[in-house]
DRENNU-282219 format. One line per field, with one value per residue: x, y, z of N, C-alpha, C in turn; residue in one letter. Coordinates in Angstrom, 2 decimals. Atoms other than C-alpha are relative to their C-alpha. Layout:
residues N
nu [X / ...]
nv [Y / ...]
nw [Z / ...]
cau [X / ...]
cav [Y / ...]
caw [Z / ...]
cu [X / ...]
cv [Y / ...]
cw [Z / ...]
rest [A / ...]
END
This chain:
residues 101
nu [0.59 / -1.08 / -0.50 / 1.00 / -0.16 / -1.27 / 0.21 / 0.90 / -0.76 / -0.96 / 0.76 / 0.44 / -1.17 / -0.67 / 0.91 / 0.84 / 0.41 / 0.86 / 1.42 / 0.64 / -1.03 / 0.07 / -0.62 / -1.43 / -0.61 / 0.48 / -0.97 / 0.41 / 1.05 / -0.59 / -0.59 / 0.91 / -0.37 / 0.33 / -1.05 / -0.43 / -0.47 / -1.21 / 0.05 / 0.93 / 0.05 / -0.78 / -1.06 / 0.64 / 0.61 / -1.08 / -0.64 / 0.79 / -0.44 / -0.88 / -1.44 / -0.29 / 0.16 / 0.32 / -1.10 / 0.00 / 1.21 / -0.30 / -0.91 / 0.81 / 0.73 / -1.00 / -0.39 / 1.13 / 0.03 / -1.18 / -0.10 / 1.31 / 0.69 / -0.58 / 0.55 / 0.19 / -0.22 / -1.40 / -0.77 / -0.10 / -1.31 / -0.96 / -0.02 / -0.96 / 0.65 / 0.95 / -0.65 / 0.87 / 0.79 / 1.07 / 0.92 / 0.80 / 0.93 / 1.06 / 0.41 / 1.43 / 0.73 / -0.24 / 0.39 / -0.54 / 0.97 / -0.19 / 0.75 / 1.19 / -0.23]
nv [0.80 / 0.51 / -1.13 / -0.22 / 1.09 / -0.24 / -1.13 / 0.47 / 0.92 / -0.81 / -0.73 / 0.95 / 0.52 / -1.02 / -0.74 / -0.89 / -1.32 / 0.07 / 0.12 / -1.19 / -1.02 / -0.65 / 0.89 / 0.01 / -1.22 / -0.20 / 0.43 / 1.21 / -0.22 / -0.26 / -1.34 / -0.95 / -1.41 / -0.67 / -0.78 / 0.62 / -0.94 / 0.58 / -0.12 / 0.95 / 1.25 / 1.16 / 0.37 / 0.72 / -0.99 / -0.76 / 0.91 / -0.01 / -1.10 / 0.50 / -0.01 / 0.10 / 1.38 / 0.23 / -0.46 / -1.46 / -0.41 / 0.15 / -1.09 / -1.22 / 0.07 / -0.17 / -1.41 / -0.74 / 0.28 / -0.61 / -1.44 / -0.65 / -0.05 / -0.75 / -1.34 / -0.20 / 1.26 / 0.12 / 0.67 / 1.43 / 0.23 / 0.28 / 1.46 / 0.69 / 0.71 / -0.87 / -1.19 / -0.91 / 0.74 / 0.70 / -1.02 / -0.52 / 1.05 / 0.19 / -1.26 / -0.24 / 1.05 / -0.07 / -1.20 / 0.04 / -0.58 / 0.36 / 1.21 / -0.18 / 0.66]
nw [-1.05 / -0.85 / -0.79 / -1.05 / -0.96 / -0.68 / -0.91 / -1.05 / -0.85 / -0.76 / -1.01 / -1.03 / -0.73 / -0.78 / -0.87 / 0.78 / -0.48 / -1.19 / 0.31 / -0.54 / -0.08 / -1.31 / -0.98 / 0.23 / -0.53 / -1.37 / -1.01 / -0.71 / -1.00 / -1.31 / -0.03 / -0.63 / 0.18 / -1.25 / -0.64 / -1.25 / -1.01 / -0.61 / -1.46 / -0.61 / 0.77 / -0.44 / 0.94 / 1.10 / 0.88 / 0.63 / 0.96 / 1.23 / 0.85 / 1.07 / -0.26 / -1.43 / -0.45 / -1.41 / -0.85 / -0.01 / -0.71 / -1.43 / -0.35 / -0.09 / -1.27 / -1.06 / 0.02 / -0.57 / -1.43 / -0.61 / 0.21 / -0.05 / 1.29 / 1.11 / 0.13 / 1.43 / 0.71 / 0.42 / -1.07 / 0.27 / 0.63 / -1.07 / -0.18 / 0.86 / 1.10 / 0.70 / 0.55 / 0.75 / 0.99 / -0.71 / -0.51 / 1.11 / 0.38 / -1.01 / -0.64 / 0.17 / -0.71 / -1.43 / -0.74 / -1.36 / -0.91 / -1.41 / -0.34 / -0.84 / -1.28]
cau [153.72 / 157.00 / 158.12 / 154.88 / 155.35 / 158.96 / 157.96 / 155.11 / 157.41 / 160.02 / 157.41 / 156.09 / 159.56 / 160.94 / 157.87 / 156.57 / 154.80 / 153.11 / 149.47 / 148.50 / 150.62 / 149.36 / 150.44 / 153.89 / 154.48 / 152.72 / 154.95 / 154.96 / 152.03 / 154.39 / 155.78 / 154.16 / 154.07 / 153.08 / 155.04 / 157.01 / 157.44 / 161.01 / 160.11 / 157.42 / 157.96 / 159.16 / 162.29 / 160.05 / 158.15 / 161.37 / 162.80 / 159.98 / 161.60 / 163.41 / 167.05 / 166.75 / 167.31 / 166.55 / 170.00 / 169.89 / 166.33 / 167.50 / 170.33 / 167.77 / 165.72 / 168.87 / 169.91 / 166.45 / 166.59 / 170.09 / 169.69 / 165.99 / 163.50 / 164.66 / 164.20 / 164.56 / 164.58 / 168.16 / 169.36 / 168.79 / 172.06 / 173.83 / 173.10 / 175.94 / 174.93 / 172.64 / 174.34 / 173.00 / 171.90 / 169.94 / 168.45 / 167.30 / 165.62 / 163.60 / 163.14 / 159.60 / 158.66 / 159.87 / 158.68 / 159.79 / 156.60 / 156.73 / 155.75 / 152.29 / 152.32]
cav [67.53 / 66.06 / 69.50 / 69.92 / 66.55 / 67.41 / 70.76 / 69.14 / 66.39 / 68.96 / 71.01 / 67.96 / 66.71 / 70.01 / 71.27 / 73.66 / 76.88 / 77.70 / 76.70 / 79.74 / 82.86 / 84.42 / 81.39 / 81.55 / 85.11 / 84.83 / 84.74 / 81.50 / 81.08 / 81.22 / 84.63 / 87.19 / 90.92 / 91.70 / 94.39 / 92.95 / 95.03 / 94.35 / 95.37 / 92.74 / 90.03 / 86.56 / 85.13 / 82.90 / 85.90 / 87.80 / 84.75 / 85.12 / 88.30 / 87.87 / 86.92 / 86.62 / 83.15 / 81.66 / 82.44 / 86.11 / 86.40 / 85.09 / 87.65 / 90.41 / 89.26 / 88.99 / 92.51 / 93.82 / 92.13 / 93.45 / 97.00 / 97.71 / 98.42 / 99.58 / 103.33 / 103.33 / 100.61 / 101.35 / 99.99 / 96.50 / 96.97 / 96.74 / 93.01 / 90.87 / 89.58 / 92.47 / 94.99 / 97.65 / 95.20 / 93.10 / 96.22 / 97.55 / 94.19 / 94.27 / 97.97 / 98.10 / 95.06 / 96.20 / 98.72 / 99.67 / 100.74 / 100.75 / 97.34 / 97.15 / 96.44]
caw [80.71 / 82.00 / 83.17 / 85.16 / 86.84 / 87.67 / 89.22 / 91.15 / 92.46 / 93.51 / 95.35 / 97.17 / 98.11 / 99.37 / 101.17 / 98.55 / 99.25 / 102.55 / 102.47 / 104.52 / 103.96 / 107.20 / 109.20 / 107.62 / 108.91 / 112.25 / 115.37 / 117.34 / 119.73 / 122.71 / 121.71 / 123.97 / 123.50 / 127.09 / 128.89 / 131.81 / 134.97 / 136.09 / 139.66 / 140.14 / 137.52 / 138.40 / 136.81 / 134.71 / 133.34 / 132.63 / 130.82 / 128.26 / 126.96 / 123.62 / 124.12 / 127.90 / 129.26 / 132.65 / 134.07 / 133.03 / 134.32 / 137.70 / 137.69 / 137.10 / 140.10 / 142.26 / 141.22 / 142.16 / 145.57 / 146.29 / 144.92 / 145.33 / 142.57 / 139.17 / 138.71 / 134.92 / 132.31 / 131.27 / 134.63 / 133.28 / 131.37 / 134.76 / 134.62 / 133.27 / 129.86 / 128.94 / 126.71 / 124.42 / 121.72 / 124.20 / 125.75 / 122.38 / 121.68 / 124.94 / 125.74 / 124.34 / 126.41 / 129.86 / 132.43 / 135.93 / 137.65 / 141.45 / 142.80 / 144.32 / 147.97]
cu [1.08 / 0.55 / -0.96 / 0.15 / 1.28 / -0.14 / -0.88 / 0.73 / 0.99 / -0.70 / -0.42 / 1.17 / 0.60 / -0.94 / -0.86 / -0.27 / -0.83 / -1.47 / -0.74 / 1.08 / -0.02 / 0.70 / 1.51 / 0.69 / -0.41 / 1.07 / -0.48 / -1.01 / 0.57 / 0.60 / -1.03 / 0.49 / -0.36 / 1.20 / 0.27 / 0.51 / 1.18 / -0.02 / -0.96 / -0.03 / 0.85 / 1.09 / -0.59 / -0.64 / 1.07 / 0.68 / -0.79 / 0.38 / 0.95 / 1.48 / 0.39 / -0.29 / -0.29 / 1.09 / 0.03 / -1.22 / 0.21 / 0.95 / -0.75 / -0.73 / 0.98 / 0.45 / -1.07 / -0.06 / 1.14 / -0.03 / -1.32 / -0.61 / 0.75 / -0.68 / -0.25 / 0.40 / 1.45 / 0.87 / 0.18 / 1.34 / 1.11 / 0.14 / 1.01 / -0.75 / -1.02 / 0.73 / -0.99 / -0.87 / -1.17 / -1.04 / -0.91 / -1.05 / -1.18 / -0.60 / -1.48 / -0.85 / 0.20 / -0.45 / 0.57 / -0.95 / 0.26 / -0.82 / -1.17 / 0.25 / -0.13]
cv [-0.51 / 1.10 / 0.26 / -1.06 / 0.19 / 1.13 / -0.44 / -0.94 / 0.77 / 0.74 / -0.93 / -0.51 / 1.03 / 0.90 / 1.02 / 1.34 / -0.14 / -0.05 / 1.27 / 1.06 / 0.71 / -0.86 / 0.02 / 1.23 / 0.29 / -0.41 / -1.27 / 0.31 / 0.35 / 1.40 / 0.98 / 1.41 / 0.80 / 0.78 / -0.61 / 1.08 / -0.65 / 0.05 / -0.98 / -1.35 / -1.09 / -0.26 / -0.71 / 0.98 / 0.79 / -0.84 / -0.09 / 1.13 / -0.53 / 0.14 / -0.09 / -1.43 / -0.06 / 0.56 / 1.53 / 0.54 / -0.10 / 1.09 / 1.33 / 0.04 / 0.20 / 1.46 / 0.85 / -0.19 / 0.73 / 1.53 / 0.76 / 0.09 / 0.82 / 1.36 / 0.37 / -1.26 / -0.21 / -0.69 / -1.49 / -0.32 / -0.16 / -1.49 / -0.59 / -0.78 / 0.84 / 1.27 / 0.83 / -0.72 / -0.73 / 0.98 / 0.51 / -1.02 / -0.09 / 1.30 / 0.30 / -1.00 / 0.06 / 1.35 / -0.12 / 0.72 / -0.46 / -1.25 / 0.31 / -0.68 / 0.93]
cw [0.97 / 0.90 / 1.17 / 1.09 / 0.81 / 1.03 / 1.16 / 0.97 / 0.87 / 1.13 / 1.13 / 0.83 / 0.93 / 0.79 / -0.71 / 0.65 / 1.26 / -0.42 / 0.42 / 0.20 / 1.34 / 1.05 / -0.14 / 0.61 / 1.43 / 1.00 / 0.68 / 1.09 / 1.36 / 0.10 / 0.54 / -0.28 / 1.25 / 0.52 / 1.37 / 0.94 / 0.73 / 1.52 / 0.66 / -0.70 / 0.64 / -1.03 / -1.21 / -0.99 / -0.76 / -1.08 / -1.30 / -0.93 / -1.07 / 0.36 / 1.46 / 0.43 / 1.49 / 0.91 / 0.09 / 0.74 / 1.52 / 0.48 / 0.14 / 1.33 / 1.16 / 0.10 / 0.69 / 1.52 / 0.71 / -0.04 / 0.12 / -1.39 / -1.05 / -0.08 / -1.45 / -0.73 / -0.41 / 1.04 / -0.26 / -0.68 / 1.03 / 0.25 / -0.99 / -1.07 / -0.75 / -0.41 / -0.77 / -1.01 / 0.66 / 0.51 / -1.11 / -0.45 / 0.96 / 0.52 / -0.13 / 0.77 / 1.50 / 0.56 / 1.39 / 0.97 / 1.42 / 0.30 / 0.92 / 1.33 / 1.09]
rest [X / X / X / X / X / X / X / X / X / X / X / X / X / X / X / X / X / X / X / X / X / X / X / X / X / X / X / X / X / X / X / X / X / X / X / X / X / X / X / X / X / X / X / X / X / X / X / X / X / X / X / X / X / X / X / X / X / X / X / X / X / X / X / X / X / X / X / X / X / X / X / X / X / X / X / X / X / X / X / X / X / X / X / X / X / X / X / X / X / X / X / X / X / X / X / X / X / X / X / X / X]
END
């Protein structure tokens, strides 16, 4: 009986098991899986990509303004701060379709 009480107290003190296993493995509500078009997205939309912050997102928009629309997604690695690792993390979430207009 004492062992049961000890285990129960430990579980309660340290948080125990997740009440809902699905909730424990679900991504945060803010995590989006939408594909972002680098040729039309705002800096705010680009900043939602994993590992891309506001400053890097602004650099992407500045690059697009200066050099014209991206022709292929790999061009994003021309942006300072985006190397191969960052590219591999976001490549399934970016596109470079021609901007509508």
